[in-house]
N, C-alpha and C positions, 0 to 999 in steps of 0.2 A: 541850021542856028543850034548850035552847043550851048547843053546846061553840062552847070559845073553838079557832079556827086555832093552829095550832101554827107560828109563825116558820120557816121556812128558818135555819141559819149557815150553807147554802154563797153563793159568790157568783160573780161572772165577776171574771178578772185580767186585764188589760191589760198583756201582754206586751212584750219587747223581745229578737229574737236577738241572741247574742254574734257572728257571722259577718256579716250581711249590716245587723243596724237593721232590719232590718222590725217591726214593728209589728203586735200580733195579738191578739184576744181569745180567752179560752179557760177553761172551768169550772172552777170548782176544785178542785170532786173528780170528775176527769176518770178515765174507768175503761178509759182505751186511752192510751197513749203518744201526746203532742201531737209533728207537730214541724214545724219551720219550712214555709209555702207557699214562701218561694221560694227557699230552699238546701237543704230537708230535714234541719237539724241539729237530734236532739233538742231540744228544748226542755223539755220535763218528763217522770215517769212516773209511773204509779200505784201506788198502796202498800196499796189497802184502805180507802185513806179519801181523806186530802186528796191532792192528787197530789206527785210531789217537780221542782221548777219548778227549772227548773237555765237559768233565762236573767233577766233584772234585770227586778223588780216595776214597772210607773211607775204604775199605779195599780190601786186594788181599787171594784170596780165596782157600787153598790147596784141 
């Protein structure tokens, strides 16, 4: 008996910091606060499901 693999609905997101314009990639369902690697601005906060993104989303990566 073969079981079908369940496809994930979570994606990686490319975002841009509103302060320093740094671009970085984060997981869409991050379980911890995501800070900018350059200026330490909070870019996303966990909500128990998808993260609340406070930065500009540039691209959703497959």
